[in-house]
C-alpha positions as a Markdown table, in Angstrom:
| # | Residue | x | y | z |
|---|---|---|---|---|
| 1 | Met | -40.2 | -124.5 | 136.3 |
| 2 | Ser | -41.4 | -120.9 | 136.5 |
| 3 | Ser | -42.6 | -118.6 | 139.2 |
| 4 | Val | -40.9 | -120.5 | 142.0 |
| 5 | Lys | -40.5 | -118.8 | 145.3 |
| 6 | Val | -37.7 | -119.7 | 147.7 |
| 7 | Val | -37.9 | -118.3 | 151.3 |
| 8 | Val | -35.1 | -118.5 | 153.8 |
| 9 | Thr | -36.4 | -118.2 | 157.4 |
| 10 | Asp | -33.0 | -117.5 | 159.0 |
| 11 | Tyr | -29.4 | -117.8 | 158.3 |
| 12 | Ile | -25.9 | -117.6 | 159.9 |
| 13 | Glu | -23.9 | -116.3 | 156.9 |
| 14 | Pro | -23.0 | -112.6 | 156.8 |
| 15 | Asp | -25.3 | -112.3 | 153.8 |
| 16 | Leu | -26.9 | -114.4 | 151.1 |
| 17 | Glu | -25.9 | -112.2 | 148.2 |
| 18 | Trp | -24.3 | -115.1 | 146.3 |
| 19 | Glu | -27.5 | -117.1 | 146.6 |
| 20 | Ala | -29.6 | -114.2 | 145.5 |
| 21 | Lys | -27.5 | -113.7 | 142.4 |
| 22 | Glu | -27.5 | -117.3 | 141.5 |
| 23 | Leu | -31.3 | -117.8 | 142.0 |
| 24 | Thr | -32.1 | -114.5 | 140.2 |
| 25 | Arg | -30.2 | -115.9 | 137.3 |
| 26 | Arg | -32.4 | -118.9 | 137.4 |
| 27 | Gly | -35.6 | -116.8 | 137.5 |
| 28 | Val | -36.4 | -117.7 | 141.1 |
| 29 | Glu | -38.1 | -115.3 | 143.5 |
| 30 | Phe | -35.8 | -115.3 | 146.5 |
| 31 | Gln | -36.6 | -113.8 | 150.0 |
| 32 | Thr | -34.5 | -113.9 | 153.1 |
| 33 | His | -35.5 | -113.3 | 156.8 |
| 34 | Gln | -34.0 | -113.5 | 160.2 |
| 35 | Leu | -36.9 | -115.1 | 162.2 |
| 36 | Lys | -35.0 | -117.3 | 164.6 |
| 37 | Phe | -36.7 | -115.8 | 167.7 |
| 38 | Ala | -39.9 | -114.6 | 165.9 |
| 39 | Pro | -43.4 | -115.8 | 166.9 |
| 40 | Ser | -45.0 | -118.4 | 164.7 |
| 41 | Ala | -47.3 | -115.8 | 163.1 |
| 42 | Glu | -44.3 | -114.0 | 161.6 |
| 43 | Val | -42.9 | -117.2 | 160.3 |
| 44 | Val | -46.2 | -118.0 | 158.7 |
| 45 | Ala | -46.5 | -114.6 | 157.1 |
| 46 | Ala | -43.0 | -114.9 | 155.6 |
| 47 | Thr | -43.4 | -118.5 | 154.3 |
| 48 | Arg | -47.1 | -118.9 | 153.5 |
| 49 | Asp | -46.8 | -118.8 | 149.7 |
| 50 | Ala | -43.3 | -120.3 | 149.4 |
| 51 | Asp | -42.7 | -123.2 | 147.1 |
| 52 | Leu | -39.5 | -124.1 | 149.0 |
| 53 | Val | -38.4 | -123.1 | 152.5 |
| 54 | Val | -34.8 | -123.1 | 153.7 |
| 55 | Val | -34.6 | -123.2 | 157.5 |
| 56 | Asn | -31.7 | -123.0 | 159.9 |
| 57 | Met | -32.8 | -122.8 | 163.5 |
| 58 | Val | -36.4 | -121.5 | 163.3 |
| 59 | Pro | -38.8 | -124.1 | 164.8 |
| 60 | Ile | -41.0 | -125.4 | 162.0 |
| 61 | Asn | -44.1 | -126.8 | 163.8 |
| 62 | Ala | -47.5 | -128.1 | 162.8 |
| 63 | Glu | -49.1 | -124.7 | 163.3 |
| 64 | Ile | -46.8 | -123.2 | 160.7 |
| 65 | Val | -47.0 | -126.1 | 158.2 |
| 66 | Ser | -50.8 | -126.2 | 158.3 |
| 67 | Gln | -50.9 | -122.7 | 156.9 |
| 68 | Trp | -48.6 | -123.2 | 154.0 |
| 69 | Lys | -50.4 | -122.9 | 150.6 |
| 70 | Lys | -48.0 | -124.6 | 148.2 |
| 71 | Cys | -44.7 | -125.6 | 149.9 |
| 72 | Arg | -43.3 | -128.7 | 148.3 |
| 73 | Leu | -39.9 | -128.9 | 150.0 |
| 74 | Val | -38.1 | -127.8 | 153.2 |
| 75 | Ile | -34.3 | -127.8 | 153.2 |
| 76 | Arg | -32.7 | -127.8 | 156.7 |
| 77 | His | -29.4 | -125.9 | 156.6 |
| 78 | Gly | -27.3 | -128.5 | 158.4 |
| 79 | Val | -27.1 | -132.1 | 159.5 |
| 80 | Gly | -29.6 | -132.2 | 162.4 |
| 81 | Tyr | -33.3 | -131.4 | 162.0 |
| 82 | Asp | -34.7 | -131.6 | 165.6 |
| 83 | Asn | -36.2 | -128.1 | 165.2 |
| 84 | Val | -38.5 | -129.4 | 162.4 |
| 85 | Asp | -41.8 | -131.3 | 163.0 |
| 86 | Leu | -41.3 | -134.3 | 160.7 |
| 87 | Ala | -44.7 | -135.7 | 161.4 |
| 88 | Ala | -46.4 | -132.5 | 160.4 |
| 89 | Leu | -44.4 | -132.3 | 157.2 |
| 90 | Ala | -45.2 | -135.9 | 156.4 |
| 91 | Glu | -48.9 | -135.3 | 157.0 |
| 92 | Ala | -48.7 | -132.4 | 154.6 |
| 93 | Gly | -46.8 | -134.5 | 152.0 |
| 94 | Ile | -43.7 | -132.2 | 152.2 |
| 95 | Pro | -40.3 | -133.9 | 152.3 |
| 96 | Leu | -37.5 | -132.5 | 154.5 |
| 97 | Cys | -34.1 | -132.4 | 152.8 |
| 98 | Tyr | -31.1 | -132.2 | 155.1 |
| 99 | Ile | -27.4 | -131.9 | 154.5 |
| 100 | Pro | -25.5 | -134.6 | 156.2 |
| 101 | Asp | -22.5 | -134.6 | 153.9 |
| 102 | Tyr | -20.8 | -131.4 | 155.0 |
| 103 | Cys | -18.6 | -130.5 | 158.0 |
| 104 | Gln | -17.8 | -134.1 | 158.8 |
| 105 | Glu | -14.1 | -133.4 | 159.0 |
| 106 | Glu | -14.6 | -130.3 | 161.1 |
| 107 | Val | -16.8 | -132.0 | 163.7 |
| 108 | Ala | -14.5 | -134.9 | 163.9 |
| 109 | Glu | -11.5 | -132.6 | 164.3 |
| 110 | Gln | -13.3 | -130.6 | 167.1 |
| 111 | Ala | -14.2 | -133.8 | 169.0 |
| 112 | Ile | -10.5 | -134.9 | 168.8 |
| 113 | Ala | -9.4 | -131.5 | 169.9 |
| 114 | Leu | -11.7 | -131.6 | 172.9 |
| 115 | Leu | -10.6 | -135.1 | 173.6 |
| 116 | Phe | -6.9 | -134.1 | 173.7 |
| 117 | Ala | -7.6 | -130.9 | 175.5 |
| 118 | Cys | -9.3 | -132.9 | 178.3 |
| 119 | Gly | -6.6 | -135.6 | 178.4 |
| 120 | Arg | -3.7 | -133.3 | 178.3 |
| 121 | Arg | -5.3 | -130.7 | 180.6 |
| 122 | Ile | -4.7 | -127.9 | 178.2 |
| 123 | Val | -7.1 | -125.3 | 179.7 |
| 124 | Ser | -5.9 | -126.0 | 183.3 |
| 125 | Ser | -2.3 | -125.9 | 182.1 |
| 126 | Arg | -2.8 | -122.3 | 180.9 |
| 127 | Arg | -4.0 | -121.4 | 184.4 |
| 128 | Val | -0.9 | -123.1 | 185.9 |
| 129 | Val | 1.3 | -120.9 | 183.7 |
| 130 | Asp | -0.3 | -117.7 | 185.0 |
| 131 | Asp | -0.4 | -118.9 | 188.7 |
| 132 | Ser | 3.2 | -120.2 | 188.6 |
| 133 | Ser | 4.5 | -117.1 | 186.9 |
| 134 | Ala | 2.9 | -114.9 | 189.7 |
| 135 | Arg | 4.3 | -117.3 | 192.3 |
| 136 | Gly | 7.8 | -117.6 | 190.8 |
| 137 | Ala | 7.8 | -121.4 | 190.9 |
| 138 | Trp | 6.0 | -124.1 | 189.1 |
| 139 | Asp | 3.0 | -125.7 | 190.8 |
| 140 | Phe | 1.4 | -128.6 | 188.9 |
| 141 | Ala | -1.1 | -129.6 | 191.6 |
| 142 | Asp | -4.1 | -128.7 | 189.4 |
| 143 | Ile | -3.0 | -130.8 | 186.4 |
| 144 | Val | -1.9 | -134.1 | 188.0 |
| 145 | Pro | -2.4 | -137.0 | 187.5 |
| 146 | Met | -2.1 | -137.0 | 183.7 |
| 147 | Phe | -1.7 | -140.1 | 181.6 |
| 148 | Gln | -0.4 | -140.8 | 178.1 |
| 149 | Met | -3.1 | -141.0 | 175.5 |
| 150 | Ala | -1.6 | -144.0 | 173.7 |
| 151 | Gly | -3.1 | -147.2 | 175.2 |
| 152 | Gln | -6.2 | -145.5 | 176.5 |
| 153 | Thr | -9.7 | -146.7 | 175.5 |
| 154 | Leu | -11.8 | -144.4 | 173.4 |
| 155 | Gly | -15.5 | -145.2 | 173.3 |
| 156 | Ile | -17.4 | -144.0 | 170.3 |
| 157 | Ile | -21.2 | -143.9 | 170.5 |
| 158 | Gly | -22.5 | -143.6 | 166.9 |
| 159 | Cys | -20.1 | -144.6 | 164.1 |
| 160 | Gly | -21.7 | -143.0 | 161.1 |
| 161 | Arg | -20.3 | -140.2 | 159.0 |
| 162 | Ile | -18.6 | -138.3 | 161.9 |
| 163 | Gly | -18.0 | -141.1 | 164.4 |
| 164 | Ser | -16.2 | -143.2 | 161.8 |
| 165 | Arg | -14.0 | -140.2 | 160.8 |
| 166 | Val | -13.0 | -139.9 | 164.5 |
| 167 | Tyr | -12.2 | -143.6 | 164.5 |
| 168 | Leu | -10.2 | -143.4 | 161.3 |
| 169 | Lys | -8.3 | -140.3 | 162.2 |
| 170 | Leu | -7.2 | -141.7 | 165.5 |
| 171 | Gln | -6.0 | -145.1 | 164.2 |
| 172 | Ser | -2.3 | -144.1 | 164.5 |
| 173 | Phe | -2.5 | -142.7 | 168.0 |
| 174 | Gly | -2.4 | -146.0 | 169.8 |
| 175 | Phe | -5.9 | -145.9 | 171.2 |
| 176 | Lys | -8.0 | -149.0 | 172.0 |
| 177 | Phe | -11.6 | -148.6 | 170.7 |
| 178 | Leu | -15.0 | -149.5 | 171.9 |
| 179 | Ile | -17.7 | -148.7 | 169.4 |
| 180 | Cys | -21.4 | -148.7 | 170.0 |
| 181 | Asp | -23.7 | -148.4 | 167.0 |
| 182 | Pro | -26.6 | -150.9 | 166.7 |
| 183 | Tyr | -27.6 | -149.5 | 163.3 |
| 184 | Leu | -24.2 | -150.0 | 161.7 |
| 185 | Ser | -24.5 | -152.5 | 158.9 |
| 186 | Ala | -22.4 | -155.7 | 158.8 |
| 187 | Glu | -20.9 | -154.5 | 155.6 |
| 188 | Arg | -19.8 | -151.2 | 157.1 |
| 189 | Arg | -18.4 | -153.0 | 160.2 |
| 190 | Arg | -16.3 | -155.2 | 157.9 |
| 191 | Glu | -15.2 | -152.2 | 155.9 |
| 192 | Leu | -14.0 | -150.4 | 159.1 |
| 193 | Gly | -12.7 | -153.6 | 160.7 |
| 194 | Ile | -14.6 | -153.1 | 163.9 |
| 195 | Glu | -16.8 | -155.1 | 166.3 |
| 196 | Val | -19.6 | -153.3 | 168.1 |
| 197 | Val | -20.5 | -153.4 | 171.8 |
| 198 | Asp | -23.4 | -152.2 | 173.9 |
| 199 | Gln | -23.6 | -148.8 | 175.5 |
| 200 | Glu | -22.9 | -150.1 | 179.0 |
| 201 | Thr | -19.7 | -151.6 | 177.9 |
| 202 | Val | -18.6 | -148.3 | 176.4 |
| 203 | Phe | -19.5 | -146.3 | 179.5 |
| 204 | Arg | -17.9 | -148.7 | 182.0 |
| 205 | Asn | -14.6 | -149.4 | 180.1 |
| 206 | Ser | -13.7 | -146.2 | 178.2 |
| 207 | Asp | -11.3 | -143.6 | 179.3 |
| 208 | Phe | -12.9 | -141.2 | 176.8 |
| 209 | Val | -16.5 | -141.3 | 175.4 |
| 210 | Thr | -17.4 | -139.2 | 172.4 |
| 211 | Ile | -21.0 | -138.9 | 171.2 |
| 212 | His | -21.9 | -138.9 | 167.5 |
| 213 | Thr | -25.5 | -140.0 | 167.1 |
| 214 | Pro | -28.6 | -138.1 | 165.9 |
| 215 | Leu | -30.9 | -136.6 | 168.5 |
| 216 | Asn | -34.1 | -138.7 | 168.9 |
| 217 | Ser | -36.1 | -140.3 | 171.7 |
| 218 | Glu | -33.5 | -143.1 | 172.0 |
| 219 | Thr | -30.5 | -140.7 | 172.5 |
| 220 | Arg | -32.0 | -137.8 | 174.4 |
| 221 | His | -30.1 | -137.7 | 177.8 |
| 222 | Leu | -28.0 | -140.6 | 176.7 |
| 223 | Val | -25.5 | -139.3 | 179.2 |
| 224 | Asn | -27.3 | -139.1 | 182.5 |
| 225 | Ala | -26.7 | -139.8 | 186.2 |
| 226 | Arg | -26.9 | -143.6 | 185.6 |
| 227 | Thr | -24.5 | -143.7 | 182.7 |
| 228 | Leu | -22.1 | -141.2 | 184.3 |
| 229 | Ala | -22.0 | -143.4 | 187.5 |
| 230 | Met | -20.8 | -146.3 | 185.3 |
| 231 | Met | -17.8 | -144.4 | 184.1 |
| 232 | Lys | -14.3 | -144.5 | 185.5 |
| 233 | Pro | -13.4 | -141.5 | 187.8 |
| 234 | Thr | -10.5 | -140.8 | 185.4 |
| 235 | Ala | -12.8 | -140.7 | 182.3 |
| 236 | Tyr | -14.0 | -137.9 | 180.2 |
| 237 | Ile | -17.1 | -137.3 | 178.1 |
| 238 | Val | -17.1 | -135.3 | 174.8 |
| 239 | Asn | -20.2 | -134.1 | 173.1 |
| 240 | Thr | -20.1 | -132.3 | 169.7 |
| 241 | Ala | -23.5 | -133.8 | 168.5 |
| 242 | Arg | -26.5 | -132.1 | 170.1 |
| 243 | Gly | -26.9 | -130.5 | 173.5 |
| 244 | Pro | -29.8 | -132.7 | 174.7 |
| 245 | Met | -27.7 | -135.8 | 174.4 |
| 246 | Val | -26.4 | -134.9 | 177.8 |
| 247 | Asp | -28.4 | -134.3 | 181.0 |
| 248 | Thr | -26.5 | -131.1 | 181.9 |
| 249 | Gln | -27.5 | -131.1 | 185.5 |
| 250 | Ala | -26.4 | -134.7 | 186.0 |
| 251 | Leu | -23.1 | -133.9 | 184.3 |
| 252 | Ala | -22.5 | -130.8 | 186.4 |
| 253 | Glu | -23.0 | -132.9 | 189.6 |
| 254 | Ala | -20.7 | -135.6 | 188.3 |
| 255 | Leu | -18.0 | -133.1 | 187.6 |
| 256 | Lys | -18.3 | -131.4 | 190.9 |
| 257 | Gly | -18.3 | -134.7 | 192.7 |
| 258 | His | -15.4 | -136.1 | 190.7 |
| 259 | Val | -17.5 | -139.0 | 189.5 |
| 260 | Ile | -15.7 | -138.5 | 186.2 |
| 261 | Ala | -12.6 | -136.4 | 185.5 |
| 262 | Gly | -14.0 | -133.9 | 183.0 |
| 263 | Ala | -15.9 | -133.1 | 179.9 |
| 264 | Gly | -15.5 | -131.3 | 176.6 |
| 265 | Ile | -18.8 | -129.8 | 175.4 |
| 266 | Asp | -19.5 | -127.9 | 172.1 |
| 267 | Val | -23.4 | -128.1 | 172.1 |
| 268 | Tyr | -26.1 | -127.0 | 174.4 |
| 269 | Asp | -29.8 | -127.3 | 175.1 |
| 270 | Val | -30.2 | -123.6 | 174.8 |
| 271 | Glu | -27.8 | -121.6 | 172.7 |
| 272 | Pro | -25.9 | -119.7 | 173.7 |
| 273 | Pro | -26.1 | -121.1 | 177.2 |
| 274 | Arg | -27.7 | -118.9 | 179.8 |
| 275 | Pro | -25.7 | -117.3 | 182.6 |
| 276 | Asp | -27.0 | -119.9 | 185.0 |
| 277 | Phe | -25.8 | -122.8 | 182.8 |
| 278 | Pro | -24.5 | -125.3 | 185.4 |
| 279 | Leu | -21.2 | -126.1 | 183.6 |
| 280 | Leu | -20.1 | -122.5 | 183.4 |
| 281 | Gly | -17.2 | -121.9 | 185.8 |
| 282 | Leu | -16.4 | -125.6 | 186.4 |
| 283 | Pro | -12.6 | -126.1 | 186.0 |
| 284 | Asn | -13.0 | -129.6 | 184.6 |
| 285 | Ala | -15.5 | -128.6 | 181.9 |
| 286 | Ile | -14.0 | -127.4 | 178.6 |
| 287 | Leu | -16.7 | -125.4 | 176.7 |
| 288 | Thr | -16.6 | -124.3 | 173.1 |
| 289 | Pro | -19.3 | -122.2 | 171.3 |
| 290 | His | -21.0 | -124.7 | 169.0 |
| 291 | Leu | -18.5 | -124.1 | 166.3 |
| 292 | Ser | -17.5 | -127.7 | 165.6 |
| 293 | Trp | -19.3 | -127.4 | 162.2 |
| 294 | Tyr | -17.3 | -124.3 | 161.3 |
| 295 | Ser | -14.5 | -123.8 | 158.8 |
| 296 | Glu | -14.4 | -121.4 | 155.9 |
| 297 | Asp | -14.4 | -124.5 | 153.7 |
| 298 | Ala | -17.5 | -126.0 | 155.4 |
| 299 | Ala | -19.4 | -122.7 | 155.3 |
| 300 | Arg | -18.8 | -122.4 | 151.6 |
| 301 | His | -19.6 | -126.1 | 151.0 |
| 302 | Ile | -23.0 | -126.1 | 152.6 |
| 303 | Arg | -24.1 | -123.1 | 150.6 |
| 304 | Glu | -23.1 | -124.9 | 147.4 |
| 305 | Leu | -25.0 | -128.0 | 148.5 |
| 306 | Ile | -28.2 | -126.1 | 149.3 |
| 307 | Leu | -28.1 | -124.5 | 145.9 |
| 308 | Leu | -27.6 | -128.0 | 144.5 |
| 309 | Glu | -30.7 | -129.1 | 146.2 |
| 310 | Ile | -32.7 | -126.1 | 144.9 |
| 311 | Asp | -31.5 | -126.9 | 141.4 |
| 312 | Arg | -32.6 | -130.5 | 141.8 |
| 313 | Phe | -36.0 | -129.2 | 143.0 |
| 314 | Leu | -36.2 | -126.9 | 139.9 |
| 315 | Ala | -35.4 | -129.8 | 137.7 |
| 316 | Gly | -38.1 | -132.0 | 139.3 |
| 317 | Glu | -35.5 | -134.3 | 140.8 |
| 318 | Pro | -35.8 | -135.7 | 144.4 |
| 319 | Pro | -33.5 | -134.5 | 147.2 |
| 320 | Arg | -30.3 | -136.4 | 147.8 |
| 321 | Tyr | -31.1 | -136.9 | 151.5 |
| 322 | Ile | -34.7 | -137.0 | 152.9 |
| 323 | Ala | -35.3 | -137.2 | 156.7 |
| 324 | Lys | -37.7 | -139.9 | 157.7 |
| 325 | Pro | -40.2 | -139.5 | 160.6 |
| 326 | Ala | -39.7 | -141.8 | 163.6 |
| 327 | Ala | -41.7 | -145.1 | 163.2 |
């Protein structure tokens, strides 16, 4: 295939020199931009004549898609694709390729780290060291009660690529598990050796709940005032999936009112969160900067996988993973 133009709308890498070298060697015209906060008109101007568009966080909406002249594939740099209008792409006959097979280990590890940081009161313990050092005597009032992790019940909502990794990694820690995933096949349930339960059972009976589902109309505000009220006052919620899974205001009120014990959050509706974000400053909210996807290994791997998808496109082969519009 000759005279192919690949355009990157935005990227998080320090540079894309490796990609530029590889694609130049393939005879591909390659352009990169940083248009994350740019108006749609600028995105259109940059992508109008692209054959393939690679997008990270730029919103790709119907207005933009309607002005593309020859685009035949969009690649989303990552697992989720809620910033892309799938219906508009489908109407234009353009598939969306996404990359679900990277950073699975990293996100699972971050969820587990937050889970243990909550249960073992790691952040509060650091404050206790400072305060007790200044006082000259230990004062553990801010970190009790605390319970052993073994024997506690972990609820996993979504047991796909990442949720199943959390489950498998924690097998030896002595947790009991409640798993909710109505889309998990019978074959996969047998393979994992699990039974599934409904969401209410998870929220009512878990000591920890960790979220690992895609963001869609079913899962938006999955954690809300009603589901938080179901939880034990000693329970914790962990979210490394997508910010809108959690009704942040409801969670803040639940944390302030000790409806639940705490939360570990890595993802936000607006990123980075604004100064008035209601979880900032709450002692029972552990917040990390949406880096659950990150390791040097994962950062390298996704670049390799995106180049693989471009090579497949050049060879006339279909993408490995195509996002489907909601029915």
